[in-house]
C-alpha positions, 0 to 999 in steps of 0.5 A: 472187262470193261467196268464203265462200258456202255452198258454200266449203268452210272447216270443219276437221273437228273444226269441222265434227262440232262444228256437225253434232252428230257425232263427227269418226270419223263424218264419215270415215265418212260421208265414205268411203261417199260421203254427204258429199264435203267439200273437200279441202286440198293436204295432203288434209285434209277441209274442209267447207262449210255446204252440207255441216253441213246435209248431215250434219245430214240424214243425222243426221235421216234415221238416227236419225229416221227409222231408214233405214241409211246404204245407203238414206240414200245412195240418197234423197241419189244420187235427191235429186241425179239429181232436182236435175240434170234441174231444170237441165236442165229450167230450161235446155231451158225457157229454149232452147224460149223463145229458139227461140219468139222467134226463130220470132216474129220470124222469122214478122214479117220474112216477113209484112212481106215477104209485104207488100211482095211483095204490094203490087207493085215496090219502089223504082226497081229494080221490084221486086228480091223475088220469092217462090221458094217458099211455106213453113210452120213448125210447132212442136209443143208437147206436150199434157202439158208445163207451158210 
């Protein structure tokens, strides 16, 4: 585990302000508005991560260069977070589908071996203890519009 990665809240507000090029009061305002949510110490002091610094710079860019007001920026950031969550969920679901597809393939292989054994006739000295009860099939439906 990387103890000092992008998400580790280590920078006090004065350092975060200097690194982001913003005034400390601006950082407090952004925190109050929920644009950036720094970590907190036991005494409730703010601690910013490198990811927070990058976010502060992006907020500054959207505000200064693009002319977007803070309410608009907050909406953009919420949409980006929602998009990230959806992307993570999609990746998780694709992995689950892949796992289930592999399990289905394995099950089909076992079923094919059992069917071949039954077609060959009685197995071993017991005179054939495998008896088909019924035939079943499994169909895997896939959305034509999906990419995987």
